[in-house]
Backbone as XML, in Angstrom:
<?xml version="1.0"?>
<chain id="A" units="angstrom">
  <residue number="1" name="MET">
    <atom name="N" x="0.826" y="-1.189" z="0.000"/>
    <atom name="CA" x="0.000" y="0.000" z="0.000"/>
    <atom name="C" x="0.870" y="1.251" z="0.000"/>
  </residue>
  <residue number="2" name="PHE">
    <atom name="N" x="1.886" y="1.271" z="0.840"/>
    <atom name="CA" x="2.749" y="2.433" z="0.935"/>
    <atom name="C" x="3.548" y="2.636" z="-0.353"/>
  </residue>
  <residue number="3" name="ARG">
    <atom name="N" x="3.954" y="1.551" z="-1.000"/>
    <atom name="CA" x="4.690" y="1.655" z="-2.258"/>
    <atom name="C" x="3.840" y="2.305" z="-3.344"/>
  </residue>
  <residue number="4" name="TRP">
    <atom name="N" x="2.563" y="1.918" z="-3.412"/>
    <atom name="CA" x="1.673" y="2.498" z="-4.424"/>
    <atom name="C" x="1.470" y="3.983" z="-4.187"/>
  </residue>
  <residue number="5" name="LEU">
    <atom name="N" x="1.406" y="4.382" z="-2.949"/>
    <atom name="CA" x="1.262" y="5.797" z="-2.625"/>
    <atom name="C" x="2.490" y="6.576" z="-3.105"/>
  </residue>
  <residue number="6" name="ILE">
    <atom name="N" x="3.656" y="6.019" z="-2.890"/>
    <atom name="CA" x="4.891" y="6.657" z="-3.345"/>
    <atom name="C" x="4.908" y="6.753" z="-4.868"/>
  </residue>
  <residue number="7" name="VAL">
    <atom name="N" x="4.507" y="5.693" z="-5.555"/>
    <atom name="CA" x="4.486" y="5.690" z="-7.014"/>
    <atom name="C" x="3.517" y="6.740" z="-7.549"/>
  </residue>
  <residue number="8" name="VAL">
    <atom name="N" x="2.346" y="6.842" z="-6.951"/>
    <atom name="CA" x="1.357" y="7.821" z="-7.400"/>
    <atom name="C" x="1.867" y="9.238" z="-7.180"/>
  </residue>
  <residue number="9" name="VAL">
    <atom name="N" x="2.447" y="9.508" z="-6.033"/>
    <atom name="CA" x="2.975" y="10.838" z="-5.741"/>
    <atom name="C" x="4.105" y="11.187" z="-6.704"/>
  </residue>
  <residue number="10" name="LEU">
    <atom name="N" x="5.010" y="10.265" z="-6.957"/>
    <atom name="CA" x="6.098" y="10.521" z="-7.895"/>
    <atom name="C" x="5.575" y="10.741" z="-9.308"/>
  </residue>
  <residue number="11" name="ALA">
    <atom name="N" x="4.569" y="9.989" z="-9.720"/>
    <atom name="CA" x="3.977" y="10.186" z="-11.046"/>
    <atom name="C" x="3.324" y="11.558" z="-11.162"/>
  </residue>
  <residue number="12" name="LEU">
    <atom name="N" x="2.627" y="11.985" z="-10.124"/>
    <atom name="CA" x="1.998" y="13.303" z="-10.151"/>
    <atom name="C" x="3.040" y="14.414" z="-10.200"/>
  </residue>
  <residue number="13" name="VAL">
    <atom name="N" x="4.111" y="14.282" z="-9.455"/>
    <atom name="CA" x="5.181" y="15.285" z="-9.476"/>
    <atom name="C" x="5.837" y="15.321" z="-10.850"/>
  </residue>
  <residue number="14" name="LEU">
    <atom name="N" x="6.087" y="14.161" z="-11.434"/>
    <atom name="CA" x="6.690" y="14.088" z="-12.756"/>
    <atom name="C" x="5.790" y="14.714" z="-13.809"/>
  </residue>
  <residue number="15" name="MET">
    <atom name="N" x="4.496" y="14.400" z="-13.761"/>
    <atom name="CA" x="3.565" y="14.946" z="-14.745"/>
    <atom name="C" x="3.402" y="16.456" z="-14.589"/>
  </residue>
  <residue number="16" name="SER">
    <atom name="N" x="3.375" y="16.948" z="-13.372"/>
    <atom name="CA" x="3.245" y="18.392" z="-13.186"/>
    <atom name="C" x="4.497" y="19.114" z="-13.675"/>
  </residue>
  <residue number="17" name="GLY">
    <atom name="N" x="5.640" y="18.480" z="-13.549"/>
    <atom name="CA" x="6.874" y="19.067" z="-14.045"/>
    <atom name="C" x="6.986" y="19.046" z="-15.560"/>
  </residue>
  <residue number="18" name="LEU">
    <atom name="N" x="6.369" y="18.058" z="-16.175"/>
    <atom name="CA" x="6.439" y="17.916" z="-17.633"/>
    <atom name="C" x="5.263" y="18.565" z="-18.361"/>
  </residue>
  <residue number="19" name="THR">
    <atom name="N" x="4.382" y="19.226" z="-17.650"/>
    <atom name="CA" x="3.181" y="19.788" z="-18.274"/>
    <atom name="C" x="3.525" y="20.777" z="-19.383"/>
  </residue>
  <residue number="20" name="ALA">
    <atom name="N" x="4.439" y="21.692" z="-19.127"/>
    <atom name="CA" x="4.800" y="22.692" z="-20.136"/>
    <atom name="C" x="5.421" y="22.030" z="-21.359"/>
  </residue>
  <residue number="21" name="TRP">
    <atom name="N" x="6.240" y="21.024" z="-21.143"/>
    <atom name="CA" x="6.876" y="20.320" z="-22.252"/>
    <atom name="C" x="5.855" y="19.539" z="-23.056"/>
  </residue>
  <residue number="22" name="LEU">
    <atom name="N" x="4.893" y="18.882" z="-22.382"/>
    <atom name="CA" x="3.877" y="18.098" z="-23.086"/>
    <atom name="C" x="2.912" y="18.982" z="-23.867"/>
  </residue>
  <residue number="23" name="ARG">
    <atom name="N" x="2.691" y="20.210" z="-23.419"/>
    <atom name="CA" x="1.800" y="21.130" z="-24.142"/>
    <atom name="C" x="2.334" y="21.457" z="-25.530"/>
  </residue>
  <residue number="24" name="ARG">
    <atom name="N" x="3.649" y="21.414" z="-25.703"/>
    <atom name="CA" x="4.226" y="21.665" z="-27.029"/>
    <atom name="C" x="3.782" y="20.605" z="-28.033"/>
  </residue>
  <residue number="25" name="PHE">
    <atom name="N" x="3.498" y="19.398" z="-27.547"/>
    <atom name="CA" x="3.083" y="18.310" z="-28.416"/>
    <atom name="C" x="1.570" y="18.171" z="-28.498"/>
  </residue>
  <residue number="26" name="GLY">
    <atom name="N" x="0.825" y="19.094" z="-27.900"/>
    <atom name="CA" x="-0.622" y="19.092" z="-28.009"/>
    <atom name="C" x="-1.357" y="18.500" z="-26.828"/>
  </residue>
  <residue number="27" name="PHE">
    <atom name="N" x="-0.647" y="17.917" z="-25.874"/>
    <atom name="CA" x="-1.322" y="17.379" z="-24.702"/>
    <atom name="C" x="-1.816" y="18.527" z="-23.843"/>
  </residue>
  <residue number="28" name="GLY">
    <atom name="N" x="-3.032" y="18.411" z="-23.357"/>
    <atom name="CA" x="-3.656" y="19.483" z="-22.594"/>
    <atom name="C" x="-4.543" y="20.360" z="-23.443"/>
  </residue>
  <residue number="29" name="ARG">
    <atom name="N" x="-4.489" y="20.141" z="-24.759"/>
    <atom name="CA" x="-5.326" y="20.903" z="-25.675"/>
    <atom name="C" x="-6.153" y="19.991" z="-26.559"/>
  </residue>
  <residue number="30" name="LEU">
    <atom name="N" x="-6.274" y="18.739" z="-26.184"/>
    <atom name="CA" x="-7.073" y="17.787" z="-26.945"/>
    <atom name="C" x="-8.559" y="18.004" z="-26.670"/>
  </residue>
  <residue number="31" name="PRO">
    <atom name="N" x="-9.428" y="17.553" z="-27.586"/>
    <atom name="CA" x="-10.861" y="17.609" z="-27.279"/>
    <atom name="C" x="-11.132" y="16.727" z="-26.057"/>
  </residue>
  <residue number="32" name="GLY">
    <atom name="N" x="-11.788" y="17.246" z="-25.083"/>
    <atom name="CA" x="-12.022" y="16.525" z="-23.840"/>
    <atom name="C" x="-11.168" y="17.036" z="-22.705"/>
  </residue>
  <residue number="33" name="ASP">
    <atom name="N" x="-10.250" y="17.952" z="-23.002"/>
    <atom name="CA" x="-9.455" y="18.622" z="-21.975"/>
    <atom name="C" x="-10.130" y="19.948" z="-21.665"/>
  </residue>
  <residue number="34" name="PHE">
    <atom name="N" x="-10.502" y="20.124" z="-20.422"/>
    <atom name="CA" x="-11.253" y="21.309" z="-20.031"/>
    <atom name="C" x="-10.351" y="22.281" z="-19.284"/>
  </residue>
  <residue number="35" name="GLU">
    <atom name="N" x="-10.509" y="23.553" z="-19.605"/>
    <atom name="CA" x="-9.766" y="24.607" z="-18.929"/>
    <atom name="C" x="-10.759" y="25.736" z="-18.650"/>
  </residue>
  <residue number="36" name="PHE">
    <atom name="N" x="-10.844" y="26.145" z="-17.404"/>
    <atom name="CA" x="-11.782" y="27.200" z="-17.052"/>
    <atom name="C" x="-11.224" y="28.031" z="-15.906"/>
  </residue>
  <residue number="37" name="ARG">
    <atom name="N" x="-11.849" y="29.172" z="-15.691"/>
    <atom name="CA" x="-11.421" y="30.088" z="-14.638"/>
    <atom name="C" x="-12.524" y="30.165" z="-13.591"/>
  </residue>
  <residue number="38" name="ALA">
    <atom name="N" x="-12.161" y="29.900" z="-12.342"/>
    <atom name="CA" x="-13.114" y="29.972" z="-11.234"/>
    <atom name="C" x="-12.375" y="30.415" z="-9.980"/>
  </residue>
  <residue number="39" name="PHE">
    <atom name="N" x="-13.024" y="31.235" z="-9.192"/>
    <atom name="CA" x="-12.461" y="31.717" z="-7.933"/>
    <atom name="C" x="-11.125" y="32.419" z="-8.126"/>
  </residue>
  <residue number="40" name="GLY">
    <atom name="N" x="-10.943" y="33.075" z="-9.294"/>
    <atom name="CA" x="-9.720" y="33.819" z="-9.555"/>
    <atom name="C" x="-8.526" y="32.970" z="-9.948"/>
  </residue>
  <residue number="41" name="ARG">
    <atom name="N" x="-8.750" y="31.687" z="-10.232"/>
    <atom name="CA" x="-7.662" y="30.789" z="-10.626"/>
    <atom name="C" x="-8.018" y="30.101" z="-11.921"/>
  </residue>
  <residue number="42" name="ASP">
    <atom name="N" x="-6.998" y="29.687" z="-12.650"/>
    <atom name="CA" x="-7.201" y="28.871" z="-13.853"/>
    <atom name="C" x="-7.142" y="27.409" z="-13.459"/>
  </residue>
  <residue number="43" name="TRP">
    <atom name="N" x="-8.176" y="26.680" z="-13.823"/>
    <atom name="CA" x="-8.269" y="25.257" z="-13.504"/>
    <atom name="C" x="-8.197" y="24.457" z="-14.798"/>
  </residue>
  <residue number="44" name="GLN">
    <atom name="N" x="-7.492" y="23.326" z="-14.754"/>
    <atom name="CA" x="-7.356" y="22.464" z="-15.919"/>
    <atom name="C" x="-7.769" y="21.047" z="-15.549"/>
  </residue>
  <residue number="45" name="LEU">
    <atom name="N" x="-8.567" y="20.448" z="-16.409"/>
    <atom name="CA" x="-8.957" y="19.048" z="-16.253"/>
    <atom name="C" x="-8.589" y="18.321" z="-17.546"/>
  </residue>
  <residue number="46" name="PRO">
    <atom name="N" x="-7.362" y="17.812" z="-17.655"/>
    <atom name="CA" x="-6.913" y="17.169" z="-18.898"/>
    <atom name="C" x="-7.363" y="15.708" z="-18.979"/>
  </residue>
  <residue number="47" name="ILE">
    <atom name="N" x="-8.644" y="15.495" z="-19.151"/>
    <atom name="CA" x="-9.190" y="14.143" z="-19.152"/>
    <atom name="C" x="-8.705" y="13.351" z="-20.368"/>
  </residue>
  <residue number="48" name="ALA">
    <atom name="N" x="-8.840" y="13.911" z="-21.561"/>
    <atom name="CA" x="-8.444" y="13.196" z="-22.779"/>
    <atom name="C" x="-6.931" y="12.952" z="-22.811"/>
  </residue>
  <residue number="49" name="SER">
    <atom name="N" x="-6.160" y="13.931" z="-22.389"/>
    <atom name="CA" x="-4.700" y="13.755" z="-22.370"/>
    <atom name="C" x="-4.295" y="12.666" z="-21.389"/>
  </residue>
  <residue number="50" name="THR">
    <atom name="N" x="-4.989" y="12.580" z="-20.269"/>
    <atom name="CA" x="-4.695" y="11.544" z="-19.285"/>
    <atom name="C" x="-4.971" y="10.161" z="-19.853"/>
  </residue>
  <residue number="51" name="VAL">
    <atom name="N" x="-6.060" y="10.024" z="-20.581"/>
    <atom name="CA" x="-6.395" y="8.733" z="-21.195"/>
    <atom name="C" x="-5.346" y="8.354" z="-22.232"/>
  </residue>
  <residue number="52" name="VAL">
    <atom name="N" x="-4.942" y="9.303" z="-23.067"/>
    <atom name="CA" x="-3.940" y="9.022" z="-24.096"/>
    <atom name="C" x="-2.603" y="8.640" z="-23.464"/>
  </residue>
  <residue number="53" name="LEU">
    <atom name="N" x="-2.172" y="9.391" z="-22.456"/>
    <atom name="CA" x="-0.901" y="9.075" z="-21.794"/>
    <atom name="C" x="-0.966" y="7.735" z="-21.067"/>
  </residue>
  <residue number="54" name="SER">
    <atom name="N" x="-2.114" y="7.381" z="-20.523"/>
    <atom name="CA" x="-2.274" y="6.077" z="-19.873"/>
    <atom name="C" x="-2.179" y="4.948" z="-20.884"/>
  </residue>
  <residue number="55" name="MET">
    <atom name="N" x="-2.765" y="5.153" z="-22.059"/>
    <atom name="CA" x="-2.685" y="4.126" z="-23.103"/>
    <atom name="C" x="-1.251" y="3.953" z="-23.594"/>
  </residue>
  <residue number="56" name="ILE">
    <atom name="N" x="-0.522" y="5.057" z="-23.722"/>
    <atom name="CA" x="0.882" y="4.966" z="-24.126"/>
    <atom name="C" x="1.714" y="4.248" z="-23.067"/>
  </residue>
  <residue number="57" name="ALA">
    <atom name="N" x="1.478" y="4.562" z="-21.802"/>
    <atom name="CA" x="2.205" y="3.897" z="-20.719"/>
    <atom name="C" x="1.879" y="2.411" z="-20.671"/>
  </residue>
  <residue number="58" name="ALA">
    <atom name="N" x="0.618" y="2.044" z="-20.892"/>
    <atom name="CA" x="0.233" y="0.633" z="-20.906"/>
    <atom name="C" x="0.880" y="-0.107" z="-22.068"/>
  </residue>
  <residue number="59" name="LEU">
    <atom name="N" x="0.961" y="0.545" z="-23.206"/>
    <atom name="CA" x="1.611" y="-0.066" z="-24.379"/>
    <atom name="C" x="3.095" y="-0.290" z="-24.113"/>
  </residue>
  <residue number="60" name="ILE">
    <atom name="N" x="3.756" y="0.692" z="-23.528"/>
    <atom name="CA" x="5.178" y="0.541" z="-23.198"/>
    <atom name="C" x="5.381" y="-0.565" z="-22.173"/>
  </residue>
  <residue number="61" name="ALA">
    <atom name="N" x="4.514" y="-0.620" z="-21.165"/>
    <atom name="CA" x="4.635" y="-1.666" z="-20.141"/>
    <atom name="C" x="4.415" y="-3.048" z="-20.749"/>
  </residue>
  <residue number="62" name="ARG">
    <atom name="N" x="3.492" y="-3.158" z="-21.691"/>
    <atom name="CA" x="3.243" y="-4.461" z="-22.319"/>
    <atom name="C" x="4.427" y="-4.892" z="-23.166"/>
  </residue>
  <residue number="63" name="LEU">
    <atom name="N" x="5.065" y="-3.932" z="-23.834"/>
    <atom name="CA" x="6.224" y="-4.267" z="-24.679"/>
    <atom name="C" x="7.431" y="-4.659" z="-23.849"/>
  </residue>
  <residue number="64" name="LEU">
    <atom name="N" x="7.542" y="-4.111" z="-22.664"/>
    <atom name="CA" x="8.685" y="-4.469" z="-21.802"/>
    <atom name="C" x="8.403" y="-5.783" z="-21.135"/>
  </residue>
</chain>
């Protein structure tokens, strides 16, 4: 249980660090990625990008 928590936290930190780099390739701007402003902040819900990145990660894991 503790290992999975560490993996999830590290994945979130890695993805937040790579967000600007991934935007150059179109991630975060796909249909199904929502961006809105509420309470004076910009909020992003990259649902479609998350699905695509999960499929790529699953494909890489299957090949390894």
